[in-house]
DRENDO-1510 file (C-alpha; in Angstrom, 1 decimal, always signed):
<recs>
REC; n; res; u; v; w
REC; 1; UNK; -27.7; -20.8; +2.2 .
REC; 2; UNK; -24.0; -21.7; +2.5 .
REC; 3; UNK; -23.2; -19.8; -0.7 .
REC; 4; UNK; -24.9; -16.7; +0.6 .
REC; 5; UNK; -22.9; -16.9; +3.9 .
REC; 6; UNK; -19.7; -17.3; +1.9 .
REC; 7; UNK; -20.5; -14.1; -0.1 .
REC; 8; UNK; -21.3; -12.2; +3.1 .
REC; 9; UNK; -18.1; -13.3; +4.7 .
REC; 10; UNK; -16.1; -12.3; +1.6 .
REC; 11; UNK; -17.5; -8.7; +1.7 .
REC; 12; UNK; -16.9; -8.4; +5.4 .
REC; 13; UNK; -13.3; -9.5; +5.0 .
REC; 14; UNK; -12.6; -7.2; +2.0 .
REC; 15; UNK; -14.1; -4.2; +3.8 .
REC; 16; UNK; -11.8; -5.0; +6.8 .
REC; 17; UNK; -8.8; -5.2; +4.5 .
REC; 18; UNK; -9.7; -1.9; +2.8 .
REC; 19; UNK; -10.0; -0.2; +6.2 .
REC; 20; UNK; -6.6; -1.3; +7.3 .
REC; 21; UNK; -4.1; +1.5; +6.7 .
REC; 22; UNK; -1.1; -0.9; +6.3 .
REC; 23; UNK; -2.5; -3.0; +3.4 .
REC; 24; UNK; -3.2; -2.2; -0.2 .
REC; 25; UNK; -4.9; -4.5; -2.7 .
REC; 26; UNK; -3.4; -4.7; -6.3 .
REC; 27; UNK; -5.7; -7.0; -8.3 .
REC; 28; UNK; -5.5; -10.3; -6.5 .
REC; 29; UNK; -2.3; -9.4; -4.6 .
REC; 30; UNK; -1.9; -7.7; -1.2 .
REC; 31; UNK; +0.9; -5.3; -0.4 .
REC; 32; UNK; +1.7; -4.6; +3.3 .
REC; 33; UNK; +4.2; -3.0; +5.7 .
REC; 34; UNK; +7.6; -4.8; +5.5 .
REC; 35; UNK; +7.3; -5.6; +1.7 .
REC; 36; UNK; +10.3; -4.6; -0.4 .
REC; 37; UNK; +10.2; -2.1; -3.3 .
REC; 38; UNK; +10.8; -4.9; -5.9 .
REC; 39; UNK; +7.9; -6.9; -4.4 .
REC; 40; UNK; +5.5; -3.9; -4.6 .
REC; 41; UNK; +6.4; -3.3; -8.2 .
REC; 42; UNK; +6.0; -7.0; -9.0 .
REC; 43; UNK; +2.6; -7.0; -7.5 .
REC; 44; UNK; +1.3; -3.6; -8.5 .
REC; 45; UNK; +3.3; -2.4; -11.4 .
REC; 46; UNK; +4.8; +1.1; -11.7 .
REC; 47; UNK; +3.4; +3.8; -9.5 .
REC; 48; UNK; +1.8; +6.9; -11.1 .
REC; 49; UNK; +4.3; +9.0; -9.2 .
REC; 50; UNK; +7.5; +8.3; -7.3 .
REC; 51; UNK; +9.3; +10.9; -5.2 .
REC; 52; UNK; +12.3; +11.2; -2.9 .
REC; 53; UNK; +11.1; +13.1; +0.2 .
REC; 54; UNK; +14.1; +13.0; +2.5 .
REC; 55; UNK; +16.4; +10.8; +4.6 .
REC; 56; UNK; +16.2; +9.1; +7.9 .
REC; 57; UNK; +18.7; +7.4; +10.2 .
REC; 58; UNK; +18.4; +3.7; +11.1 .
REC; 59; UNK; +20.0; +2.0; +14.1 .
REC; 60; UNK; +23.7; +2.3; +13.6 .
REC; 61; UNK; +23.3; +5.8; +12.1 .
REC; 62; UNK; +22.9; +4.3; +8.6 .
REC; 63; UNK; +21.2; +6.9; +6.3 .
REC; 64; UNK; +18.1; +5.6; +4.4 .
REC; 65; UNK; +16.3; +7.5; +1.6 .
REC; 66; UNK; +12.6; +8.1; +2.3 .
REC; 67; UNK; +10.5; +7.6; -0.9 .
REC; 68; UNK; +6.8; +8.1; -1.5 .
REC; 69; UNK; +5.0; +6.2; -4.3 .
REC; 70; UNK; +1.5; +7.0; -5.4 .
REC; 71; UNK; -0.9; +4.4; -6.9 .
REC; 72; UNK; -4.5; +5.0; -8.1 .
REC; 73; UNK; -7.0; +6.1; -8.5 .
REC; 74; UNK; -8.8; +2.9; -7.5 .
REC; 75; UNK; -12.5; +3.8; -7.2 .
REC; 76; UNK; -11.6; +7.4; -6.5 .
REC; 77; UNK; -8.9; +6.4; -3.9 .
REC; 78; UNK; -5.2; +7.2; -4.1 .
REC; 79; UNK; -2.7; +5.1; -2.2 .
REC; 80; UNK; +0.5; +6.7; -0.8 .
REC; 81; UNK; +3.2; +4.2; +0.0 .
REC; 82; UNK; +6.2; +5.4; +2.1 .
REC; 83; UNK; +9.5; +3.5; +2.0 .
REC; 84; UNK; +12.6; +3.8; +4.2 .
REC; 85; UNK; +15.3; +2.5; +2.0 .
REC; 86; UNK; +13.7; -0.5; +0.3 .
REC; 87; UNK; +11.2; -1.3; +3.1 .
REC; 88; UNK; +7.5; -0.3; +3.0 .
REC; 89; UNK; +6.8; +1.5; +6.3 .
REC; 90; UNK; +3.3; +2.9; +5.7 .
REC; 91; UNK; +0.3; +2.7; +3.4 .
REC; 92; UNK; -2.2; +5.6; +3.5 .
REC; 93; UNK; -5.3; +6.1; +1.4 .
REC; 94; UNK; -7.1; +9.3; +0.5 .
REC; 95; UNK; -10.3; +9.7; -1.5 .
REC; 96; UNK; -10.2; +12.1; -4.5 .
REC; 97; UNK; -12.4; +15.0; -3.6 .
REC; 98; UNK; -12.7; +16.6; -7.0 .
</recs>
């Protein structure tokens, strides 16, 4: 009975993590907002695509490059990670519709 409860709790937790738009699972690792680019590559490897999409200003008018990395597909889902400078600011997931 306890084993069955543990399995149920595991699936509930993993479904909650999957629904969270600021977290991505890479094998047994989690990537989340605030992680640095080197941490993401260490946990997830190289993205399938990496693109510079613009620039933004931070605080003291320091210019930061905006980069988008794409990982996937993982069960038909692609993950789009956006970085400002070296900081991960968002994780979005989109299901492949083809």
